[in-house]
N, C-alpha and C positions, 0 to 999 in steps of 0.2 A: 505493501499500500504505500509505503515512504516513496519509493522509486517513483511510483506514480506522482504522487504529489510533485517531485521534482522534477518530472519530464514537463508537467506543466505550466509549473513556476519557469523554466527553463524558456518554455515555449511563449509564455506572458514577457519575459525579460527581452527576447527576439525581437516581438512583435513592438516594444515601446523602443527599440533601437533602430527597427526598421522604420516608424516613425520619425523619429531623430533625424536620421541620414536622409528622408525624403524630404521633409521640409526642410536642412539645410540644403540640399540639391536645387529645391524650388527658388529659396533666398538667392543661391548664387546664379540660377541661372536668369533670375529676373534682372539681377545687379548686371550681369554682363552678356545679356543677348544682345545688347548694340553692337558689341564690337564682334561679327560673327567671322571666326577665322582660326585654323588650326594654331597659331601661335597664343592664342588667349588661353591662359593657365586658367582663370577662375569659369571659365565655359566650359572648360574641359573635366574641370575639376568638380562642374555640378551636373555634367550629363554622367561621370563616374559615381556619384552620390548618388542620384535618382534610379541607377541599375543597378548598383549595390544596396540600396533601400529593397526595391522591387524581390532581389534575390534573396536579400534578410526575412522576408515577410513569406517566402516559399518554403525556406526553413523554419522557419516558426509554424506552418501549416502541418510541415512533415514531423517536426516533433510532437506535433500536437496530436497527431493520427497517428503516432507510434505509440503513444503514450496513454491511448483510451481503452476503456475494458472494452471485447468484443461480446 
């Protein structure tokens, strides 16, 4: 039972981290979208944060599915 609670807590933590990464990415995107070129580090970081946030959301869902009772 304790193992399942740890899995659910890990999934919840990952969900919060995913939201944080997505929000940081959105803010960076809004700030840096006007200078759209490959050399714009802020824009590239924003895209990375957005993609990373979505991947963390996926991992959160996988953790939650792996730790649910069938």
